[in-house]
C-alpha positions as CSV (number, residue, x, y, z in Angstrom):
1,X,48.8,-28.2,87.0
2,X,47.1,-28.4,82.9
3,X,45.8,-24.8,83.3
4,X,50.1,-23.7,84.0
5,X,50.9,-25.8,81.5
6,X,48.1,-24.2,78.8
7,X,49.6,-20.7,79.9
8,X,52.7,-21.6,80.0
9,X,52.1,-22.3,76.2
10,X,50.3,-19.1,75.3
11,X,52.9,-17.2,76.6
12,X,55.9,-18.9,74.7
13,X,53.7,-19.0,71.5
14,X,52.8,-15.3,71.7
15,X,56.0,-14.4,72.8
16,X,57.7,-16.3,69.9
17,X,54.9,-15.0,67.0
18,X,55.6,-10.9,68.5
19,X,59.3,-11.5,67.9
20,X,59.3,-13.0,64.5
21,X,56.6,-9.8,63.3
22,X,59.3,-7.5,64.8
23,X,62.0,-9.5,63.5
24,X,60.9,-8.6,60.5
25,X,59.7,-4.6,61.3
26,X,63.4,-4.2,61.4
27,X,64.5,-6.3,59.0
28,X,62.1,-3.6,55.9
29,X,63.6,-0.8,58.8
30,X,67.5,-1.0,57.7
31,X,66.6,-2.0,54.1
32,X,67.2,1.5,54.3
33,X,70.2,3.4,53.8
34,X,73.2,4.5,55.9
35,X,72.7,6.5,58.2
36,X,74.7,8.5,61.7
37,X,72.4,8.7,64.2
38,X,74.8,8.1,67.1
39,X,76.1,12.2,67.6
40,X,75.2,14.4,71.2
41,X,74.1,11.5,72.6
42,X,73.3,13.3,76.0
43,X,70.9,15.8,74.3
44,X,68.8,12.8,72.5
45,X,68.3,11.1,75.7
46,X,66.8,14.9,77.2
47,X,64.6,15.0,73.4
48,X,63.3,11.6,73.9
49,X,62.5,11.9,77.5
50,X,60.8,15.4,76.8
51,X,58.9,14.2,73.6
52,X,58.6,10.6,73.6
53,X,58.4,10.1,77.9
54,X,56.9,13.8,78.9
55,X,54.8,13.8,75.1
56,X,55.4,17.1,75.3
57,X,54.0,18.5,71.9
58,X,50.6,16.7,73.2
59,X,49.5,19.3,74.8
60,X,48.8,21.7,71.8
61,X,45.7,20.2,71.8
62,X,44.4,19.8,75.7
63,X,41.8,17.7,75.6
64,X,43.7,15.4,74.1
65,X,47.1,15.5,76.4
66,X,44.6,15.1,79.0
67,X,42.7,11.7,77.7
68,X,45.7,10.4,75.7
69,X,47.9,10.7,78.9
70,X,45.2,8.9,80.6
71,X,45.8,5.7,78.3
72,X,48.9,5.8,77.9
73,X,50.2,5.9,81.9
74,X,47.4,4.1,82.5
75,X,48.5,1.4,79.7
76,X,52.0,0.9,80.8
77,X,51.6,1.3,84.8
78,X,48.0,-1.0,84.7
79,X,50.8,-3.9,82.9
80,X,52.9,-3.2,85.9
81,X,50.4,-6.3,86.9
82,X,50.8,-8.1,84.2
83,X,54.1,-9.2,85.5
84,X,52.3,-10.9,88.4
85,X,49.4,-12.2,86.1
86,X,52.1,-14.4,84.4
87,X,53.5,-15.3,87.6
88,X,50.4,-16.5,88.5
89,X,49.9,-18.1,85.6
90,X,53.3,-20.1,85.7
91,X,53.4,-21.5,89.7
92,X,49.6,-21.6,90.1
93,X,49.5,-18.9,93.1
94,X,46.8,-16.0,93.7
95,X,48.2,-12.1,94.2
96,X,51.5,-13.5,95.4
97,X,52.7,-10.1,95.4
98,X,50.3,-9.2,98.1
99,X,52.1,-10.7,101.4
100,X,55.5,-9.2,100.3
101,X,54.3,-5.5,99.8
102,X,51.9,-5.6,102.1
103,X,50.2,-2.5,103.1
104,X,51.6,-1.1,99.4
105,X,49.5,-3.4,97.9
106,X,47.0,-2.4,98.6
107,X,47.9,1.1,97.5
108,X,48.6,-0.4,94.1
109,X,45.9,-2.6,93.6
110,X,43.6,0.9,94.2
111,X,45.5,3.3,92.1
112,X,44.9,0.7,89.0
113,X,41.2,0.9,89.3
114,X,41.2,4.7,89.3
115,X,43.8,4.5,86.3
116,X,41.5,1.3,85.1
117,X,38.3,3.9,85.2
118,X,40.9,7.0,83.4
119,X,40.9,4.7,80.4
120,X,37.8,3.3,80.0
121,X,36.6,7.1,80.3
122,X,39.1,8.4,77.5
123,X,38.4,5.5,75.1
124,X,35.3,5.8,75.6
125,X,35.7,10.1,74.4
126,X,38.3,8.9,71.4
127,X,35.5,6.8,70.2
128,X,33.0,9.3,70.3
129,X,34.9,11.6,68.9
130,X,36.1,9.5,65.7
131,X,32.4,8.6,64.8
132,X,30.2,11.2,66.6
133,X,32.0,14.0,66.6
134,X,34.6,12.6,63.0
135,X,36.8,14.9,63.3
136,X,38.3,16.5,60.5
137,X,41.7,15.1,60.9
138,X,40.2,11.9,61.3
139,X,39.4,11.3,57.4
140,X,40.7,12.2,53.9
141,X,42.0,10.0,50.7
142,X,44.4,8.3,53.0
143,X,42.0,7.1,55.7
144,X,41.0,4.2,53.8
145,X,38.4,1.4,55.3
146,X,41.4,-0.3,57.5
147,X,43.1,2.5,59.3
148,X,40.0,3.7,60.3
149,X,38.7,0.3,61.4
150,X,42.3,-0.2,63.3
151,X,41.5,3.1,65.5
152,X,38.2,1.4,66.7
153,X,39.6,-1.6,67.0
154,X,42.5,-0.9,69.7
155,X,39.8,1.1,70.7
156,X,37.4,-1.6,71.5
157,X,40.0,-3.5,72.4
158,X,41.4,-1.6,75.3
159,X,37.9,-1.2,76.7
160,X,37.6,-5.0,77.2
161,X,40.7,-5.4,78.0
162,X,39.8,-2.3,81.3
163,X,36.3,-4.1,81.4
164,X,37.4,-7.7,82.6
165,X,40.4,-6.1,85.2
166,X,38.1,-4.4,86.9
167,X,35.0,-7.8,87.1
168,X,37.9,-9.8,88.1
169,X,38.2,-7.7,90.3
170,X,35.3,-7.4,91.2
171,X,34.8,-11.0,91.5
172,X,37.9,-11.6,93.5
173,X,36.9,-8.7,96.5
174,X,34.0,-11.0,96.7
175,X,35.4,-13.9,97.0
176,X,37.8,-12.5,99.9
177,X,34.6,-11.4,101.3
178,X,32.9,-15.0,101.6
179,X,36.2,-16.0,102.3
180,X,35.9,-18.7,99.4
181,X,39.7,-21.3,98.8
182,X,42.6,-19.6,98.0
183,X,41.0,-15.9,98.2
184,X,42.9,-14.4,100.8
185,X,42.7,-10.8,102.0
186,X,44.2,-8.7,99.0
187,X,44.5,-5.4,97.7
188,X,41.7,-2.2,98.0
189,X,39.5,-1.4,95.4
190,X,38.1,1.9,95.1
191,X,36.6,1.2,91.4
192,X,35.2,-2.7,91.4
193,X,34.4,-2.7,94.3
194,X,31.2,0.0,93.1
195,X,30.6,-2.8,90.5
196,X,30.5,-6.1,93.5
197,X,26.2,-5.6,93.8
198,X,25.5,-6.7,90.3
199,X,27.6,-10.2,90.9
200,X,25.8,-13.1,92.1
201,X,26.4,-14.0,96.1
202,X,27.3,-17.8,95.3
203,X,31.5,-18.4,95.5
204,X,30.9,-21.2,92.1
205,X,29.5,-18.6,90.2
206,X,32.0,-15.5,91.2
207,X,35.0,-18.8,90.9
208,X,33.9,-18.7,87.6
209,X,33.8,-15.0,86.7
210,X,36.6,-14.2,88.1
211,X,38.8,-17.0,85.9
212,X,37.6,-16.2,83.1
213,X,37.6,-12.5,83.4
214,X,41.6,-14.0,84.5
215,X,42.0,-15.8,81.4
216,X,40.9,-12.8,79.2
217,X,42.7,-10.6,80.5
218,X,46.2,-12.0,80.6
219,X,45.2,-13.6,76.3
220,X,44.2,-10.2,75.1
221,X,47.3,-8.4,76.4
222,X,49.9,-10.9,75.2
223,X,47.2,-10.7,71.6
224,X,46.7,-7.1,71.3
225,X,50.8,-7.3,71.7
226,X,50.4,-9.4,68.5
227,X,48.2,-7.8,67.1
228,X,50.2,-4.0,67.5
229,X,53.1,-4.7,64.3
230,X,49.9,-4.5,61.9
231,X,48.1,-1.4,63.2
232,X,49.2,2.1,63.7
233,X,49.3,1.4,68.0
234,X,53.3,-0.1,66.9
235,X,54.4,3.8,67.9
236,X,53.9,2.5,72.2
237,X,56.7,0.7,70.6
238,X,58.4,2.7,68.0
239,X,58.4,6.1,69.5
240,X,61.0,5.8,72.2
241,X,63.3,5.1,69.5
242,X,61.9,7.4,66.8
243,X,62.5,10.1,69.1
244,X,66.2,9.6,70.2
245,X,66.8,9.7,66.5
246,X,65.5,12.6,66.1
247,X,67.2,15.6,63.5
248,X,68.7,17.5,65.6
249,X,69.7,20.8,63.2
250,X,67.2,23.3,62.0
251,X,64.3,21.7,60.4
252,X,65.1,23.7,56.9
253,X,68.2,22.7,57.2
254,X,68.8,20.6,53.9
255,X,70.7,17.9,53.5
256,X,73.7,17.6,50.6
257,X,74.8,14.6,48.9
258,X,78.9,14.6,49.0
259,X,78.9,12.8,45.9
260,X,77.8,16.3,44.2
261,X,79.3,18.4,46.6
262,X,82.7,17.2,45.8
263,X,82.1,17.9,42.9
264,X,81.9,21.6,43.3
265,X,84.4,21.8,45.1
266,X,86.8,19.9,43.0
267,X,85.8,23.0,40.3
268,X,86.1,25.8,42.8
269,X,89.5,24.7,43.8
270,X,91.5,22.8,41.2
271,X,94.1,21.6,43.9
272,X,90.9,19.8,46.1
273,X,91.6,15.7,45.8
274,X,88.0,14.2,46.0
275,X,88.1,10.9,47.1
276,X,87.8,7.6,45.3
277,X,84.9,7.4,43.0
278,X,82.4,4.6,44.7
279,X,79.8,2.6,42.7
280,X,77.2,5.7,41.7
281,X,74.1,6.2,43.9
282,X,71.1,7.4,42.5
283,X,70.3,10.4,43.2
284,X,66.9,11.4,45.6
285,X,64.7,8.3,46.0
286,X,62.6,6.7,43.3
287,X,61.7,3.3,46.0
288,X,61.8,3.3,49.9
289,X,64.9,1.2,49.4
290,X,66.6,4.8,48.3
291,X,65.1,5.9,51.5
292,X,67.2,6.3,55.2
293,X,66.6,3.3,57.7
294,X,65.1,6.6,59.9
295,X,62.7,7.4,57.2
296,X,61.1,4.3,57.2
297,X,61.4,4.2,61.3
298,X,59.8,7.4,60.6
299,X,57.1,5.9,58.8
300,X,56.7,2.9,61.6
301,X,56.5,5.5,64.1
302,X,53.5,6.9,62.6
303,X,50.5,7.9,64.7
304,X,47.8,8.2,61.8
305,X,46.5,11.0,64.0
306,X,46.1,13.3,61.2
307,X,47.9,15.7,62.8
308,X,50.8,16.6,60.2
309,X,47.7,17.3,57.8
310,X,45.5,19.0,59.9
311,X,49.0,22.0,60.0
312,X,49.2,21.8,56.2
313,X,49.3,25.0,54.5
314,X,48.6,23.0,51.5
315,X,46.5,20.6,52.1
316,X,43.7,23.0,53.8
317,X,44.2,24.7,50.2
318,X,43.1,22.0,49.1
319,X,46.6,21.0,47.2
320,X,46.5,16.5,46.9
321,X,50.0,16.8,49.5
322,X,49.0,14.3,53.1
323,X,52.3,14.1,54.7
324,X,50.6,11.7,57.0
325,X,49.4,9.8,53.4
326,X,53.3,10.3,52.6
327,X,54.2,8.3,55.6
328,X,51.3,5.4,55.3
329,X,52.2,4.9,51.1
330,X,56.1,5.0,52.9
331,X,54.8,2.7,55.8
332,X,52.7,-0.1,52.9
333,X,55.0,0.4,50.4
334,X,58.8,-1.2,52.7
335,X,56.0,-3.8,54.3
336,X,54.8,-4.6,50.7
337,X,58.7,-4.6,49.3
338,X,59.5,-7.0,53.0
339,X,56.2,-9.6,51.9
340,X,58.4,-9.6,48.1
341,X,61.6,-10.6,49.6
342,X,60.3,-13.1,52.4
343,X,58.0,-14.8,49.6
344,X,60.7,-14.6,46.4
345,X,63.7,-13.7,48.1
346,X,66.0,-10.2,47.7
347,X,66.4,-9.6,44.5
348,X,62.9,-9.8,43.4
349,X,61.9,-7.2,41.6
350,X,58.3,-5.8,40.8
351,X,57.8,-3.5,38.6
352,X,56.5,-0.9,41.3
353,X,57.6,2.3,42.9
354,X,56.9,4.6,45.8
355,X,57.2,7.3,43.0
356,X,53.9,6.8,41.2
357,X,52.6,4.1,42.7
358,X,52.3,4.9,46.3
359,X,52.4,8.7,45.8
360,X,52.4,11.3,42.5
361,X,54.3,13.9,41.6
362,X,51.8,16.3,42.0
363,X,51.2,15.6,46.0
364,X,55.5,16.0,45.5
365,X,55.2,19.8,44.2
366,X,52.5,21.3,46.2
367,X,54.5,21.0,49.4
368,X,56.0,24.5,50.8
369,X,58.6,22.4,52.7
370,X,57.7,25.3,55.9
371,X,58.0,22.0,57.9
372,X,54.4,22.3,59.6
373,X,53.6,19.4,60.3
374,X,57.1,18.0,61.5
375,X,56.5,21.3,63.8
376,X,53.2,19.4,64.0
377,X,54.6,15.4,64.6
378,X,53.6,14.4,69.2
379,X,57.0,12.1,67.5
380,X,59.0,14.2,65.7
381,X,58.3,12.0,62.3
382,X,59.4,14.1,58.9
383,X,57.2,13.9,56.0
384,X,59.5,16.5,54.7
385,X,62.7,14.5,53.8
386,X,61.0,12.0,51.9
387,X,59.7,14.1,50.5
388,X,62.7,17.0,49.0
389,X,64.5,13.4,48.2
390,X,61.7,12.6,46.6
391,X,61.9,15.6,44.5
392,X,65.8,15.7,44.0
393,X,65.4,12.2,42.2
394,X,62.6,13.7,39.7
395,X,65.1,16.4,39.1
396,X,68.6,15.0,38.7
397,X,67.5,11.8,37.4
398,X,64.2,12.1,35.1
399,X,65.4,15.8,34.8
400,X,61.7,16.8,35.4
401,X,60.9,20.1,37.1
402,X,58.3,21.5,36.5
403,X,58.8,24.5,33.7
404,X,58.3,27.5,36.7
405,X,61.9,25.5,38.4
406,X,63.5,25.2,35.0
407,X,63.3,29.0,34.3
408,X,64.5,29.6,38.2
409,X,67.4,27.5,37.8
410,X,68.5,28.7,34.2
411,X,68.4,32.1,36.0
412,X,70.8,31.3,38.9
413,X,73.2,29.7,36.4
414,X,73.0,32.7,34.0
415,X,71.5,35.2,36.3
416,X,72.9,34.5,39.5
417,X,69.6,34.9,40.7
418,X,66.0,33.2,40.7
419,X,65.2,36.2,38.2
420,X,65.8,37.1,35.1
421,X,67.6,40.4,34.9
422,X,70.8,40.1,34.4
423,X,73.6,41.2,37.0
424,X,74.5,44.2,35.4
425,X,70.3,45.1,35.8
426,X,69.7,43.8,39.3
427,X,69.1,48.0,40.9
428,X,67.6,49.4,38.0
429,X,64.4,49.3,40.3
430,X,66.0,52.2,42.6
431,X,66.6,54.4,40.0
432,X,62.3,53.5,39.1
433,X,61.4,55.1,42.7
């Protein structure tokens, strides 16, 4: 009974803390500007099923895709057993699903073990890729000590959880063979049975190992749950809604500001009556609260995998721009804003902005808007939209566009084309042939 009470307290505390921290992230996302992404629900569900559930964009890198699918499927399916563990923990039972499921239970446990082994192999492979092979896309100015450590922590935690799971089953397997206590014959153990010879033969020792691994496994999962809001691994939760709310229009299509559009319409059509003016807003984005909630959701969904940066032509040619850094900086800034709200209230101004304090202008102007980053992202994140909104602020609010752009603006205004020639001279090149 004492064990059940302790488990209930741990479970309640874990759920409460996770709900609290997840609520803060939701609050931070909703600090962004309104954006309607509720259209075409059928199409959105199809994209989510294909990209988030089916991981269709992962297959462009086959080895990483296979390993990730092993971890993804293994993590999801093995955690179905967590339901049984929680029921056992709350009611003091042991493998409560074994009798209702009959022979199917053995098939499930056997499948869980095979998946656990695949997860172990995949995690070790990923650790080797990061720390031994040192793949280039896992490095960069934004990949400081914490991002690198975070990725390793996640892999180590998953290795420990899977090891505890298999060791628990190995001890259970031997206890069942000994007919020790309440350990009834339940489940098939194709992987953990091979570990059984490494364990002691004493029933008391085996029970201590089984119980220790049981507690380590379930408490580790609950601790991992509460680590997620502080980690890039939060994408296992955010990927599905983020993909659902993906941009459905072509990637290269930019948005127009309604206020500017109305002014242009009024200039071209004197009969056009613009809607009543509201409080003037900011052109573009200077800080994270000028971005939309979807931009901020993108930031919290970023997996820091580096696929975007590895295909960015600006980054490849030595420019400062890294699309991954854009997303990480946006996430760090909105988290900082949220923390300031918690400490000082919603009206607090820390005199910092996303522009300049986090993201430099040189980074922004290095972008070619080719959308290679958005195409490469496995969870449909759109760094270009953030870049363009910040550029819009620089041009329309500060009038600080680069000289080359100012020349182009002048030519468009005076000549109706980006070039310095007047429209009357536009076809002179024909006479020179």
